[in-house]
N, C-alpha and C positions, 0 to 999 in steps of 0.2 A: 514393415509389419506395423499394425495398429495395437495399442494396448487396450485391455478391457477396462482399465482404469487410467488415471493420468499420474504423471510425474509432477511434483510441485517444487517451484523455487520460492522461497520466502522472502519478504521484504525486510528482513533483519540481518534458490538454488543456483548455488552456482548452476548456471543453465546446463543443459546437456548432461544429465546426472548418471544415467545408467549406460555405461560404456558399451556392453554388448548389444543392448537393444538399439541404441542409437547407431552403432556401427553398421547395423544391418538395414537401416532405414535409408531409402533413396531420398526422401523429403520428410522432414518433421515440421510440425506447426508448433511454434513458441508463442505464447500469449502473454502480453504484458499492457501496461497502462497507458500507452500512447505518449505523444508529445516528445519533448527533449529527452525524456527518461528511456523511452524505447529506442530512440535514435542512438542514445549513448551505448545501449545494450548491443545494437546491431553492429556499431563500430568496435566495440570492445570484445564481445563474445562471438557473434554471429559470422562476421566476416572472417575472422582467423580461423574458426573452426571449419567453415566451409572450404577455405583455401587449404587447410590441412588434410581434409577428409575427402574432399570431392563431393560431398553431399550437399543438399540444399536445405535451407531453412525458410519456411513460411512464416512471416511474422504478422500477428493479429492483435488487436486491441480489445480491451473490455473494460468495464467499470468496477470489477472486483466482486467479492461475494463468492458464494458457494452454489447458488442456484443453477447456473449454466453448466458447471461441472456435474452437479447431481443429476440434471436432465440427461446429459450425454451418457453417463455410466448406467442409469436406469433404463434408458431406452437401448442400451448396447450398441450405441452408435457414436463412438467416441472419435472425434475429429481433431482433438487438441492432444498434443503430447507432452508438453511441459508448459505449466502456468505459474506466473509470478503472483503469488497470493500474500496477503498479510498473515502474520504469524498465527493470530488467533483462527483465522479461517483454515490454515494448514492443519492445525491440531484438530479442529471440528471436523474437517473432511476426512483426516486420517481416522479419527474415532469412528466415523460413520461408514468406513470402508470404501470410500470413493477415491482413494489414491494408492498407488503402488508403494510398497515399503521399499526403503533403501538401506543397504548394507554399507555402513560407514566405511568398513574395512576395504571396500572396492573403490573407494573415491582415491584420487591420485594424491601422492605426497606434495607437501609444500616445496617451493623453490630450494629450500635448504635440506630437503630430504625428510622433513618432520612429517610423521603420519598425520592423515587428515584428522584424526580423533584428536590429536593434541595441537593441530595447527589452527583449528577455528576457535573463534571467541567462545568462552563458555556459555552454554544454552542455545547455540545456533546450529547445532546438529540434531535433527528429530527423526522420528521413525519414518516419516514420509516426506521430509523435506530437508534441504540444505540452504542455509542462510546465503543470501546474495549481497545485500547491503544493510546498513544500519541507517535509519532515516527518521525524520520527524515531521510533524505537522506545524506550521508557524502561521502568523498573520502578517499581511502586508498591507500598506495603504498608499493612496494616491497623494504624493508630495504636493502636487498642484492645489489640492484641495486644503492641505494643511501645510503651508510653507514654512511657518515659523515654529510652531510646537506640535509635533505630531503625536499620536498615541504611542504609549511605551509598554502598557501592561494590558492583561486581558480585562481588567476593570474598565479601562479605556475602550476597549473594543465594544463593550456592552453600553457604553455611555453615549447615547445617540444625541443627548442634549448638548454635551460639551463638544462631541465630535460627530456632528450631523452626516447623514447620508445612508445609503443602502449598505448591507452587510452581506458578504458571500459566505455561505457555509455549504460544507459538503453534505449531500442528502443522506442522512444516516445518524444514528445515535453515537457511534464511536467517535471520540475526541470531542464532540460538541458537549456531552454531559461533564467531561473533565474540565473542559474550558468554562464552562458554565459555573461549576463549583469554585473554580480558581477565581473567577470574577466575582463571585459572592463572598470571597474571602476565606475560603478553605485553603490552608497552606498546601502546596504541591505534594508534600510527604504524606499528607493526610487523605488526599482525594480518594484513593481506592477504598480505604476504611470506611469513609463516608458513603461512598457509592455502594457499598455492599449492604446498605441498609435501604428499606422502603422509604424512610424519611429522606435520605440523602438523594435517592432518585427523584423523588417528589421535589426536593430543594432545587435540583438541577433543572428540571423542566419549569418550575417556577421562574427561575432566572431567565431561561430561554424565552418564555412568555414575554418578557419585557422588551424583547426586539423582534418578535415574530412578525410584526407588521412591516419591518424594515429588511426581511431576509430575502435574498436571492440564492436560490439553491444551485449547487453545481455538483457534478458527478465525475467527469474526466478531468485528470490532472492539468490538461492544457487550458481549462476553462478559466480558473482564477486570474492568470495574468491577462487573458483577453477581456475579462469583465472590468479590469482595472484600466486597461488601455482604452476601452470603448466608453469609459466613464459611467458604466452602469451601477458600480458600487464605489464607495469611497474607501473601504477596506474589505479584506476577505481572508479567510484562512486559505492555506495553500500547502502543498508539498514543499518541503525545503529545496528540492531540485526539479521544479516543473519544467 
């Protein structure tokens, strides 16, 4: 059976969230971010579940966001069953009615018998999503280009005079605005307070303008390591486990 909406796993569900629905499915489609990350999910989640249930998982990749989810739901042609989304997108999609709700009391207990509601990290169970991992965005650089003293701070990342070369950035506002403010001297603890103001947003974009001529945009998580390997950038933002 296909759902009229999707289940979501967030990047902060356990995949295969709704036991009754999944158990009746001969095949389900699980959508994630590709690269080594999806491969790890296939090994850790998909293969054990398929072996235990006899059902099949079709794995697909996407680049994040809500647009594709919304299009499927509005067209009433949902082909995805579970999607690995960022937390902010899970909340937004849930608020817009694009995702199925999840009753946390139906989730399996932890290995020691602790109920799911008490077993998960605080803030990781949501109306429409269950946390899968805790992750971060980092920056990485080519040691061959900076063999002695490489960049150490976000200010260094934005300093193309001291550390020349192209910069890889994910195509989108999230993370980039935070990094820009940190590079501009805003303490990490104050970033979101500053970003909550129009002046703070303008400040972030002004800082991004200082490197806009040196930016190579990426979308898929597998791209940053490849950009470095190919010598297309001297440093890039990346997921901590691409």
